[in-house]
Wavefront OBJ file of the C-alpha trace (Angstrom):
o trace
v 14.315 -27.721 -33.069
v 11.257 -27.594 -30.820
v 9.734 -30.820 -29.611
v 6.245 -31.206 -28.209
v 5.023 -34.512 -26.853
v 1.550 -35.147 -25.484
v 0.329 -38.651 -24.836
v 1.478 -40.680 -27.862
v 1.593 -37.736 -30.269
v 4.895 -36.092 -31.117
v 5.819 -33.763 -33.928
v 9.237 -32.380 -34.654
v 8.516 -28.685 -35.180
v 10.722 -26.614 -37.467
v 12.514 -23.556 -36.047
v 10.954 -20.123 -36.568
v 12.328 -17.975 -39.382
v 13.583 -14.422 -38.833
v 14.485 -11.608 -41.224
v 17.773 -13.294 -42.121
v 16.175 -16.605 -43.129
v 16.020 -17.754 -46.728
v 12.625 -18.083 -48.379
v 11.339 -21.624 -48.913
v 10.534 -22.490 -52.542
v 7.208 -21.014 -53.635
v 4.576 -22.995 -55.551
v 6.722 -26.119 -55.883
v 3.780 -28.378 -55.094
v 4.311 -28.365 -51.332
v 1.401 -27.166 -49.220
v 2.725 -24.745 -46.589
v 1.100 -23.105 -43.600
v 2.880 -19.854 -42.787
v 2.327 -19.474 -39.089
v 3.678 -18.283 -35.748
v 3.783 -20.580 -32.743
v 2.434 -17.868 -30.426
v -0.266 -16.295 -32.639
v -3.862 -17.232 -31.687
v -5.149 -16.637 -35.226
v -2.536 -18.973 -36.697
v -3.203 -21.451 -33.897
v -6.721 -21.962 -35.265
v -5.355 -23.379 -38.512
v -2.626 -25.349 -36.751
v -5.249 -27.116 -34.613
v -7.401 -27.850 -37.673
v -4.410 -29.317 -39.501
v -3.490 -31.492 -36.542
v -7.010 -32.737 -35.858
v -7.498 -33.794 -39.469
v -4.162 -35.644 -39.399
v -2.556 -33.485 -42.078
v 0.885 -33.151 -40.493
v 2.472 -34.819 -43.534
v 0.304 -32.954 -46.046
v 0.657 -29.374 -44.731
v 4.172 -28.240 -43.865
v 4.572 -25.623 -41.129
v 6.631 -22.531 -41.953
v 6.804 -20.623 -38.644
v 7.837 -16.968 -38.622
v 9.085 -14.653 -35.891
v 6.562 -11.845 -36.236
v 8.692 -9.249 -34.444
v 11.467 -9.899 -36.982
v 9.657 -11.352 -39.960
v 11.406 -11.846 -43.299
v 10.905 -9.151 -45.939
v 10.263 -11.818 -48.571
v 7.074 -12.851 -46.787
v 5.260 -9.609 -47.646
v 7.031 -9.042 -50.955
v 6.712 -12.502 -52.482
v 4.310 -14.641 -50.418
v 1.490 -12.740 -48.741
v 1.101 -8.961 -49.285
v -1.089 -8.764 -46.162
v 2.070 -9.651 -44.200
v 0.043 -11.457 -41.519
v -0.223 -15.031 -40.386
v -1.740 -17.452 -40.989
v -1.467 -17.892 -44.733
v -1.740 -21.131 -46.677
v 0.152 -21.937 -49.866
v -1.927 -24.502 -51.750
v -2.453 -25.367 -55.415
v -0.517 -22.385 -56.710
v -2.231 -19.741 -54.590
v -1.952 -18.081 -51.191
v -5.005 -17.867 -48.928
v -5.237 -15.820 -45.725
v -7.607 -14.994 -42.830
v -7.875 -17.606 -40.101
v -11.649 -18.246 -40.133
v -11.634 -18.608 -43.913
v -8.627 -20.889 -43.671
v -10.019 -23.330 -41.123
v -13.077 -23.757 -43.361
v -10.837 -24.139 -46.407
v -8.645 -26.787 -44.791
v -11.720 -28.640 -43.557
v -13.369 -28.762 -46.985
v -10.316 -29.183 -49.227
v -8.374 -31.878 -47.395
v -9.050 -35.409 -46.207
v -9.872 -36.261 -42.612
v -12.802 -35.959 -40.241
v -15.241 -33.207 -41.203
v -15.297 -30.430 -38.624
v -18.679 -28.958 -39.506
v -21.927 -30.917 -39.013
v -24.566 -31.489 -41.684
v -27.437 -30.538 -39.359
v -28.926 -27.257 -40.743
v -29.641 -25.877 -37.251
v -26.065 -26.514 -36.184
v -24.690 -24.989 -39.392
v -26.749 -21.860 -38.823
v -25.596 -21.581 -35.210
v -22.003 -22.139 -36.315
v -22.177 -19.090 -38.593
v -23.673 -17.021 -35.768
v -20.786 -17.995 -33.513
v -18.179 -17.337 -36.205
v -19.649 -13.862 -36.657
v -19.363 -13.180 -32.915
v -15.645 -14.057 -32.649
v -14.420 -10.546 -33.490
v -16.788 -8.957 -30.983
v -15.729 -11.462 -28.337
v -12.006 -10.860 -28.739
v -12.393 -7.076 -29.022
v -14.535 -6.811 -25.891
v -12.167 -8.904 -23.784
v -8.997 -7.211 -25.029
v -10.600 -3.803 -24.382
v -11.484 -4.867 -20.838
v -7.791 -5.267 -19.988
v -7.559 -1.475 -19.907
v -10.514 -1.125 -17.545
v -12.452 -3.459 -15.270
v -12.276 -6.946 -16.824
v -14.654 -8.560 -14.353
v -17.361 -6.074 -15.294
v -16.489 -5.446 -18.934
v -15.442 -8.953 -20.076
v -18.133 -10.790 -18.116
v -20.849 -10.463 -20.786
v -18.536 -11.952 -23.427
v -17.949 -15.064 -21.334
v -21.649 -15.190 -20.438
v -22.370 -15.321 -24.176
v -20.159 -18.392 -24.508
v -21.753 -20.032 -21.481
v -25.209 -19.522 -22.960
v -24.075 -20.764 -26.379
v -22.746 -23.967 -24.810
v -26.279 -24.740 -23.571
v -27.693 -24.751 -27.123
v -27.041 -28.424 -27.932
v -26.952 -31.165 -25.329
v -25.378 -33.989 -27.367
v -21.836 -33.166 -26.248
v -19.718 -30.621 -24.346
v -18.823 -28.492 -27.368
v -20.595 -25.564 -29.050
v -22.264 -27.766 -31.662
v -22.374 -30.797 -29.390
v -19.449 -32.481 -31.101
v -16.001 -30.931 -31.615
v -16.037 -28.544 -34.580
v -14.443 -25.527 -36.230
v -16.395 -23.310 -33.830
v -14.443 -24.678 -30.859
v -11.241 -24.191 -32.830
v -12.190 -20.578 -33.575
v -12.578 -19.709 -29.888
v -10.128 -21.812 -27.884
v -6.868 -19.964 -28.773
v -8.332 -16.765 -27.361
v -10.127 -18.325 -24.384
v -6.846 -20.087 -23.533
v -4.998 -16.774 -23.389
v -7.778 -14.832 -21.681
v -8.171 -17.452 -18.953
v -4.455 -17.390 -18.157
v -4.039 -13.617 -18.232
v -7.233 -12.659 -16.408
v -6.423 -15.122 -13.643
v -2.828 -13.967 -13.280
v -3.252 -10.208 -13.705
v -6.732 -9.626 -12.265
v -7.460 -12.742 -10.156
v -10.530 -13.268 -12.350
v -11.647 -16.857 -12.914
v -13.614 -16.909 -16.164
v -15.125 -20.319 -15.315
v -16.586 -19.262 -11.945
v -20.365 -19.547 -12.236
v -19.994 -20.857 -15.793
v -20.028 -24.663 -15.535
v -20.465 -25.258 -19.267
v -17.446 -23.102 -20.068
v -15.396 -24.933 -17.441
v -16.395 -28.321 -18.874
v -15.696 -27.123 -22.424
v -12.152 -26.060 -21.535
v -11.588 -29.328 -19.682
v -12.694 -31.391 -22.681
v -10.577 -29.392 -25.107
v -7.515 -29.979 -22.946
v -7.936 -33.705 -23.627
v -7.557 -33.227 -27.393
v -3.997 -33.867 -28.577
v -4.448 -31.787 -31.745
v -5.041 -28.746 -29.534
v -2.676 -29.521 -26.661
v 0.363 -29.490 -28.907
v -0.417 -25.926 -30.000
v -0.797 -24.350 -26.555
v 1.336 -21.344 -25.749
v 3.715 -21.002 -22.802
v 1.700 -19.397 -19.952
v 4.625 -17.437 -18.478
v 5.600 -15.966 -21.835
v 1.975 -15.098 -22.540
v 1.510 -13.272 -19.234
v 4.700 -11.260 -19.709
v 3.754 -10.349 -23.267
v 0.232 -9.258 -22.319
v 1.450 -7.321 -19.288
v 3.857 -5.414 -21.481
v 1.241 -4.783 -24.110
v -1.817 -3.952 -22.017
v -0.663 -2.910 -18.543
v 2.574 -1.037 -19.194
v 0.948 2.395 -19.463
v -1.456 1.950 -16.587
l 1 2 3 4 5 6 7 8 9 10 11 12 13 14 15 16 17 18 19 20 21 22 23 24 25 26 27 28 29 30 31 32 33 34 35 36 37 38 39 40 41 42 43 44 45 46 47 48 49 50 51 52 53 54 55 56 57 58 59 60 61 62 63 64 65 66 67 68 69 70 71 72 73 74 75 76 77 78 79 80 81 82 83 84 85 86 87 88 89 90 91 92 93 94 95 96 97 98 99 100 101 102 103 104 105 106 107 108 109 110 111 112 113 114 115 116 117 118 119 120 121 122 123 124 125 126 127 128 129 130 131 132 133 134 135 136 137 138 139 140 141 142 143 144 145 146 147 148 149 150 151 152 153 154 155 156 157 158 159 160 161 162 163 164 165 166 167 168 169 170 171 172 173 174 175 176 177 178 179 180 181 182 183 184 185 186 187 188 189 190 191 192 193 194 195 196 197 198 199 200 201 202 203 204 205 206 207 208 209 210 211 212 213 214 215 216 217 218 219 220 221 222 223 224 225 226 227 228 229 230 231 232 233 234 235 236 237 238 239 240
């Protein structure tokens, strides 16, 4: 068992399943989030679940992606990726779709504002997530300071849009959840591997990260920095 404890929040996390693990019952009325503790896409849904207080309503089923069970693709989710949510007799995938689904289909604090201007900006920022992650990942093979800089500048500018709080839409929302798993990893790896501080000259981004690190729902989901650095070094720097 894995235990995480931050402030007064503690959740007993189930062990990750490998290729030898039995399949949990399917469509027995239990809502299950098929996830991986180290996957940034799955982390988005994990944070959303935690923030809305759904720990008892959505059961985590963590997988070891490097040795995932065959039954996952064959019987649960043909896409064979995480995250996937088992709910009301169906399986839903894709992390951005899922965080919106969890927000609108379960109880708890709404994570998207009613303000039309903020809703419109939220969609713009959701659309940019793929470009953001692609540009930064690509920069690892070249000059990150030069090539990743514009992506972080985009976030800095976006954080100036609303002044009623430190988050993208002022108040904490699904947009922050969409970005933080990747910013978390990029900040750690760029600092360690390239001595690049993504917050230098970006005060809004620095404040945003600082505020997010105060949120228990997010803190419990953070990945181990040493493991992350080793994984990224092996993946992105091995052939250089």
